[in-house]
C-alpha positions, 0 to 999 in steps of 0.5 A: 500500500505504501508504494501508491499515492492515494487521496480519499475524499475531497481535501480542504486546506483547513481542518480541526485536526490533522493526524500525521501517520496511518499506523494503528495509533494514527488510524485509531486517533482518526477514528475517535476524532471522527466519533467526537465529530472533529473535522479530521484528515489523515496524512501519511506516507503509507497505510498501516505502518509496521502493522501492515508488513507484519507477517502474522499478528497473534496478539491483537485481542479478538482477531487471532492469527491475522496477517498484518496487512489484513489487520491494517485493512480492517483498521482503515475500513473502519476509519473510512466508514466515518468519512475521514479523508486520507492523503496517502503517499506524501510524507510530511516534511515541515510542521510550523505554527501560523497564528492560532493554527498548526500547518504542515507541508508535504513532500508533494507541496501540499499545505494543510492547517489545523488547530491541533496535530497528532503525530503518529509517524512511527520510527525508522528502521535502524541499519547495521552500518557495515560495509556492503549494506548500502551497496546491496539495498534492493539487491539482497539487503532488505528491511521488510520480509513480507515485502521482499521475501517472495524473491528468495524462494528456495534460497538461503537468507539471513535475518539479523536481530533478536526481537519480535520483528526478527523472529516473526520475519525468520518464521515467515521466511522459513515458509519461502526460503530453503534455509534461514540463519537467525543471527543475534549479537547476544545469547538471549532474546527480547522476542516473545517466548512464543516466537522463540520456541516456534523458531527453535522447533523449525528445521529450516531456521538455524539460530546463531547467537553472540554473533554479528555481521561485519560485512555483506559481500557479493558482486551484483547482488548479495552472495555472502556475509562475514560474521564474527563471534563476539565471545571467541572472536572467530570469523567465518563466511556464510553463503546467503542470497539475502540479508533481512535486517531487523535490529530495531528502529530510531526516531527521525530526530532532525525532523522532530527538532525542526518542529521545536518538540522536546525529546527524551534522551533517546530522541523520542517525543516527550509526552505527558500522560494525555499524549500532549507535548511541550507545544500546545496543540501538538500531540504524539502517540505510538512508537514515536512517543517517549519521555518519563511518562510513557512506558515503552511497550511497542505493540499494536494494542498499546499504539491504538490505546495511545491513539485514542487518548491522543484523540480525546486530548486533542478534542478537548484542546480544540474545543477550548481553542474554538470557543475563545 
């Protein structure tokens, strides 16, 4: 869905609230705002965020074993039912204050203004930063198993990481590839025990711990990775056709600082319990939110909950501003 530029409904120049981002947090925020009868628009570079590329979601209550893309579709359909217009395929590149309103500009040159903005932009995939990574992006190096896994049918691939995303990707790729190496720099994992046990029992997955990739090699495309054991310092070469990097994410700090938002020590937006920020009229929710008042637990259900809270807070703020 993220590869297409879509505009649903007629777009105006001014709204009560702009929701930036259409992952579970942003879509839920828009849904609640619509139910509060707040004139709202969604602006997002894609639909569904990380939820849409999850191979399988089995921890969203009431909907067991659902592909992430399907769950994203269900969220979107619910929002569209309430007539919320969407601009999809245009990233927001600027947010600034103009009088009593906040205005955004998109990479497509579009400008929209509103009394309040909810930032639900998620975070960006973290890179390995090793030789060969940049060279082979799109030629064997990928950050999305669901998007690119089909290109590695009956081949050998490596997945890097130790969290839910890495294990989920490895399990998904095991249904496509001939063999999957799961490489993690530590002995223990952050992934859910359910994922870990499934991977350990999967004959196609070989888990390699205490190991890092030091270089990605190949000619026109990936053919090998050089790995190093962090305990023994032993180095060796693994023959692989693809490398899927799942080592976490990081916030777009430069963009957030350009707005004037207060950030925590890790670069996430510092939010209060009501998802408000240091800038009146700007709220944040989902993976991009941080600070002392937020307990970090990046799940679809927690993102959706924060979206609902942000919507309620934005609604109360908008009402106060409009009745002055």
